[in-house]
Residue, then its C-alpha position, 0 to 999 in steps of 0.5 A: x509558474x509553468x504549473x499555473x499556466x498548465x493548469x489554466x490552459x487545461x481549465x480552458x480546454x475543459x471549459x471549451x469542451x463542456x461548452x461544445x458538448x452542452x450548447x453546440x448542436x450536432x444536427x438537431x441535438x447536442x453532443x450531451x443529448x446524443x450520448x444520453x440517447x445512446x446510453x438508453x439503448x438496449x445494447x448500452x444497458x447490456x454492456x453496462x450490466x456486463x461491465x458491472x458484473x466484470x467489475x464485481x468479479x475483479x473486486x472480489x478477486x482482488x479482495x481475496x488476493x489482499x486477504x491472502x497476502x494479509x494472512x501471508x504477511x501475518x504468517x511471515x511476521x509470526x515466522x520471523x518472531x519465532x525464528x528470532x525466539x529460536x535464535x535467542x535460545x542456546x539449543x537452536x543456534x544451528x538454524x535449520x533451513x525451515x526457520x525462514x522459508x524462502x531465505x538463503x542462509x546469507x540473507x538470514x545472517x544479514x538480517x540477524x546482524x541488523x536485528x542485533x545491531x538495532x537491539x544493541x543501539x536500543x540498549x545503549x540508548x536506554x542506558x544513556x537515558x537512565x543515566x540522564x534520569x539518575x543525574x537529574x534526580x540527584x541534582x534535584x535532591 
């Protein structure tokens, strides 16, 4: 109920402002006409150009950062996949510090425990599903 009251109150405030901006004269022009004339001045046009340039620079910088983060995320996924593959081979159980840069040995052990717990549950679920399928097949035959 309170949200509905707030919505209608906000709507009324916006409507009142719009009415004053378009219909109430401030001197010989309305607020909208004043703002339109101000926006057509040379200074306002220069400001607009400068703002557009800054926005383009910021957008390209953000785009570059996102691309860099995306490539780093891909590297992280590949590193995690490679580390998991190395961990499953008997010769690489020693686990060097370079396997997962930026992670402590404690973090790596905890992550390995989580991954193996999920794998164990997946195998158990797969076995249970296979048993159910076999039971259904034997009942239908």
